[in-house]
C-alpha positions as CSV (number, residue, x, y, z in Angstrom):
1,M,188.5,116.7,138.2
2,E,187.1,114.0,140.6
3,F,187.6,112.3,143.9
4,Y,185.8,109.8,146.1
5,Y,184.1,110.4,149.5
6,N,182.7,107.4,151.3
7,S,182.8,105.5,148.0
8,R,180.8,108.2,146.2
9,K,182.4,109.7,143.1
10,I,182.3,113.5,143.2
11,E,183.2,115.4,140.0
12,Y,183.9,119.1,139.9
13,T,185.0,121.8,137.4
14,I,187.7,124.3,138.2
15,K,187.4,128.0,137.1
16,Y,190.4,130.2,137.6
17,S,190.1,134.0,138.1
18,K,191.8,136.9,139.8
19,R,190.9,136.0,143.4
20,K,192.9,135.2,146.6
21,T,190.9,132.2,148.0
22,I,189.0,129.2,146.6
23,A,185.2,129.0,146.7
24,I,183.0,126.0,146.1
25,H,179.6,126.4,144.5
26,I,177.0,123.7,143.9
27,E,174.6,124.7,141.1
28,P,170.9,123.6,141.0
29,S,171.8,120.8,138.6
30,N,174.4,119.6,141.1
31,N,177.3,120.8,139.0
32,I,180.1,121.5,141.4
33,I,182.2,124.6,140.5
34,V,185.4,125.3,142.3
35,K,186.7,128.9,141.8
36,A,190.4,129.3,142.4
37,P,193.1,131.9,142.1
38,I,195.1,131.9,138.8
39,G,198.3,130.0,139.2
40,M,197.3,128.0,142.3
41,D,199.1,124.7,142.6
42,R,196.8,122.0,141.2
43,N,197.7,119.4,143.9
44,R,197.2,121.9,146.7
45,L,193.8,122.8,145.2
46,K,192.8,119.1,145.0
47,E,193.7,118.7,148.7
48,L,191.6,121.6,149.7
49,V,188.6,120.4,147.7
50,E,188.9,116.9,149.0
51,S,189.1,118.2,152.6
52,K,185.5,119.6,152.0
53,G,184.3,116.2,150.9
54,K,181.8,115.8,153.8
55,W,180.4,119.2,153.3
56,I,180.0,118.7,149.5
57,S,178.4,115.2,150.1
58,N,175.9,116.7,152.6
59,K,175.0,119.5,150.2
60,L,174.3,117.0,147.5
61,E,172.1,115.0,149.8
62,E,170.1,118.1,150.7
63,S,169.6,119.0,147.1
64,N,166.1,118.3,145.7
65,D,167.8,117.5,142.4
66,Y,169.9,114.7,143.9
67,K,168.6,111.3,142.8
68,I,170.0,107.8,142.6
69,Q,169.9,106.7,139.0
70,E,167.5,103.8,138.3
71,R,169.2,100.4,138.0
72,T,169.9,99.1,134.5
73,Y,171.4,95.7,135.5
74,K,173.9,96.0,132.7
75,N,177.6,95.0,132.6
76,G,179.8,97.4,134.6
77,E,177.0,98.8,136.8
78,L,178.3,99.2,140.3
79,F,176.8,97.4,143.3
80,L,177.9,97.8,146.9
81,F,178.8,94.8,149.1
82,L,180.1,95.5,152.6
83,G,180.8,99.1,151.6
84,K,182.8,98.4,148.5
85,E,181.7,98.8,145.0
86,Y,181.8,95.9,142.5
87,P,181.1,96.1,138.8
88,L,178.4,93.8,137.5
89,E,179.8,91.0,135.3
90,L,177.0,89.2,133.4
91,M,177.6,85.8,131.9
92,I,174.6,84.8,129.9
93,D,174.2,81.1,129.0
94,E,170.8,80.2,127.6
95,K,171.5,76.5,128.4
96,A,172.6,77.2,132.0
97,S,170.6,75.1,134.4
98,V,172.1,76.6,137.6
99,M,172.0,80.4,138.1
100,S,174.5,81.9,140.5
101,V,175.8,85.2,142.0
102,E,179.3,85.5,143.5
103,I,182.1,88.0,144.0
104,I,185.1,86.9,142.1
105,N,188.1,88.8,140.6
106,N,186.8,92.1,142.1
107,S,183.5,91.8,140.2
108,L,179.9,90.8,141.0
109,R,179.6,87.9,138.6
110,I,176.1,86.6,137.6
111,I,175.6,83.4,135.6
112,N,172.1,83.5,134.2
113,N,170.2,82.0,131.2
114,T,168.6,85.4,130.3
115,E,169.4,89.1,130.1
116,D,166.0,89.9,131.5
117,K,166.3,92.7,134.0
118,D,163.7,91.3,136.5
119,S,165.4,87.9,136.4
120,I,168.8,89.4,137.2
121,K,167.3,91.6,139.9
122,D,165.7,88.6,141.5
123,L,169.0,86.8,141.6
124,L,170.8,89.7,143.2
125,E,168.0,90.2,145.7
126,E,168.4,86.5,146.8
127,F,172.2,87.0,146.9
128,Y,171.9,90.0,149.3
129,R,169.2,88.3,151.4
130,N,171.4,85.2,151.9
131,Q,174.5,87.3,152.6
132,T,172.7,89.6,155.0
133,R,171.3,86.6,156.9
134,I,174.7,85.0,157.3
135,I,176.3,88.3,158.5
136,I,173.4,89.3,160.8
137,Q,173.4,85.9,162.5
138,D,177.1,86.1,163.0
139,R,177.0,89.7,164.4
140,I,174.1,88.9,166.7
141,K,176.1,86.0,168.1
142,Y,179.1,88.2,168.6
143,Y,177.2,91.0,170.4
144,Q,175.0,88.7,172.5
145,K,177.5,88.9,175.3
146,Y,176.5,92.5,175.9
147,F,172.8,91.7,176.3
148,I,170.9,89.7,178.9
149,V,168.0,89.2,176.5
150,R,168.0,87.1,173.4
151,P,165.8,87.6,170.3
152,N,163.1,85.1,169.7
153,N,163.2,85.2,165.9
154,I,165.4,86.9,163.4
155,R,164.0,87.6,159.9
156,I,165.6,89.2,156.8
157,K,162.9,91.1,154.9
158,K,162.4,93.3,151.9
159,Q,161.9,96.8,153.2
160,K,161.9,100.2,151.6
161,T,162.5,102.5,154.4
162,R,163.6,100.6,157.5
163,W,167.0,99.0,158.1
164,G,165.8,97.1,161.1
165,S,163.0,96.7,163.7
166,C,162.2,95.0,167.0
167,S,158.7,93.9,168.0
168,S,157.3,93.7,171.5
169,L,157.6,89.9,171.1
170,K,161.4,90.4,170.8
171,N,161.5,89.5,167.1
172,L,164.2,91.2,165.1
173,N,163.7,92.2,161.5
174,F,166.5,93.4,159.2
175,N,166.5,94.8,155.7
176,L,167.9,92.4,153.1
177,K,170.1,95.2,151.6
178,L,172.1,95.6,154.8
179,S,175.0,93.5,153.4
180,M,175.6,96.4,151.0
181,A,176.7,98.6,153.9
182,K,180.1,98.6,155.7
183,L,180.4,95.9,158.4
184,S,180.7,98.6,161.0
185,V,177.4,100.1,159.9
186,I,175.8,96.6,160.0
187,D,177.1,96.3,163.6
188,Y,175.4,99.6,164.5
189,I,172.1,98.4,163.2
190,V,172.5,95.0,165.0
191,V,173.3,96.7,168.3
192,H,170.5,99.3,167.8
193,E,167.9,96.6,167.4
194,M,169.3,94.4,170.1
195,S,169.2,97.4,172.5
196,H,165.4,97.6,171.7
197,L,165.1,94.1,173.3
198,I,165.7,95.9,176.5
199,H,164.4,99.4,175.8
200,L,161.6,99.4,173.2
201,N,161.9,103.2,172.7
202,H,164.6,105.8,171.9
203,S,165.0,107.1,175.4
204,K,168.2,108.3,177.0
205,D,168.7,104.9,178.5
206,F,168.4,103.3,175.1
207,W,171.1,105.5,173.5
208,N,173.3,105.0,176.6
209,L,173.1,101.3,176.1
210,V,174.0,101.6,172.4
211,K,176.9,103.8,173.3
212,S,178.2,101.5,175.9
213,V,178.5,98.8,173.3
214,L,179.5,101.0,170.3
215,P,181.1,104.3,171.6
216,N,181.4,105.6,168.0
217,Y,178.0,104.6,166.9
218,K,177.2,108.2,165.7
219,D,179.8,107.8,162.9
220,E,178.0,104.8,161.6
221,K,174.7,106.4,162.0
222,D,176.0,109.4,160.0
223,W,177.4,107.2,157.2
224,L,174.0,105.5,156.9
225,K,172.3,108.9,156.8
226,H,174.4,110.1,153.9
227,N,174.8,106.8,152.0
228,G,171.5,104.9,152.7
229,R,170.0,105.8,149.3
230,R,173.0,104.1,147.6
231,L,172.0,100.8,149.1
232,T,169.4,100.0,146.5
233,L,168.3,97.4,144.0
234,D,165.8,99.7,142.3
């Protein structure tokens, strides 16, 4: 059986026995076992398991065995864009003079003149960099009305561990992979860094400012905490 939680596919195995309640066990190898009473309605069981989606996802994140598989850059591999997964569609033309990446017909289509993994990765990196730049600039423009200070420079950078940063010179940096996240999550990062233009710390005043602009910012912060490792090109 399987279901999706925050775009993550979660698979589990049902084992029936003489018991009165269900129990969910996550084994060291991340196999999810659901123990259920014999004769329990399958649809009801599915509802109960899915209602524990957040708990299961958190446990998988905490597991030392949980790892994001290394990218293969092959047809069908899933990549996120604005929180939605798109399968990779490679169109290889050795005579192609123009390489491109675009989302079309619910797929992430790449036209390239080689199947070389590094070449495809470079194209995707540039795609996400450009998309992130467009989105970030648009969201900063939207949220500027909440702030009396403007950023001096806005840069989109290749970063492994940080989603955004603000310097004492009021320069804002954003991770090029941010366009993989939901727009509401991008908004949280934008507001977070713009708040640093006023409070260059994580004081109570800083968080109060973030909350005054985004009352539900903790939901987006939580999503990023549990899905951040899925926003990857490696």
